[in-house]
N, C-alpha and C positions, 0 to 999 in steps of 0.2 A: 534575543531569545527566539529561536525558530520552533514553531509548534509542529509536532510530528505525530502521525497516526501510522499504525502498522496493520495492513490487511493480510490475514493469515497469521494473526498474532498467536494462535494456539499451537501452531506447528513447530517443529524443531527449529527451523531457521527463523521463523517469525518471532518466536520467544527470544532467541539470541539477539535479533535486531532490536526488539523492544527493550531488553535488558541493557543493551549497549547504549541506546538512545537515552534511557532513563539515567544512566551513569555519566553522560556527557554534559559538562557544564553549560554549553551554549545551546543545548537542545532541551525541549520539554515534551515528554510523551503525554499526549492528551487523549488518545483514543486507540482502541484495538478492535478490529473487526474480524470475526471468524464464526460463521454460523455453526460449524461443527464443534466449537469449543465455547459457545456462549455461556456466560456466567462464571467461567474460570477467571482466576486472577493471575496476571503476569505483570511483573515490574510495577506493582502497585495500582494497576488499573483493572477494571472488570471488562472482560471481552464481551462485545455485543454482537448480536445477530442482525442488528439494524445498520445498514450501510450509511445512513445519514450521520452517524457519529463521526465519520471521516471528515465531514464538512467543518468540524471544529479545528482542523489542522490547516497548515499552510502547505505541507508536503505529506504525501502518503508513500510509505514504502510497501510496495506490492509484492508479497511473497506467498502466493497461493499456488494452485495447480493450473496447468495449461488449459484445462477445460473451462475454468472460471475467469481467467485473467482478462480476456477482451471485454467481457460484460462488466467486470469490475472497473476496468479503465474507462469505459464509457460513463459509468456512474461518477467516477472521480472527476472526469472532464466536465460533466454537467454541474458538479459542485464547485468548479473553479479551483481545484486543488492540484498543485504540481505533483507529478508521480515519478518515483524511481522504482523501476521494475527489476526484481531479482528472480522472478519466475523463469524457469527454463522452457525450452521448446520454441524459441523464436527463430524460425527459419526465414528465408527471404520473403516468402509469400505472406507469412504472418506479420512480418515487419511492414510490408506494403499495406496490408489491411489496416494495421494500426495507424500508419501515416495518413491514410485516407480518412479514417474515422476520427482521428484526433484533430487533424487540421493544424493550423499554425497557432502558436501560443500568444500570449499567456492564457492559461497555465501551460507549462511545458511538461514533456514526458521524456525520460531518459531510460533506455533499456540497457541494462548492464549484463551481458551474457555470462560472465564469469564472476558473479557477485561473490 
């Protein structure tokens, strides 16, 4: 069983990811992070404004806004959580910034441009 958190869990795509994870037999949704939707319930979990909840997971699916994504990824890296990024807006310069900031894994980070 892989433990999953969703960053941006209160948004349209974040909710969809959380519901999909919760419905998948080999995955367990353990946390949702989204300061704009703290206290809301999605897929049976309460969304938190506290980023440390993501540390409960092995993998975080990052589905926030371009302005927040790099800071969030730095936090997930510090917590030792693998990241799958579905947030848009990753041009060559932003990818290079992420490569430099993230360094080599583990944990690992995968940016999926057409999530």
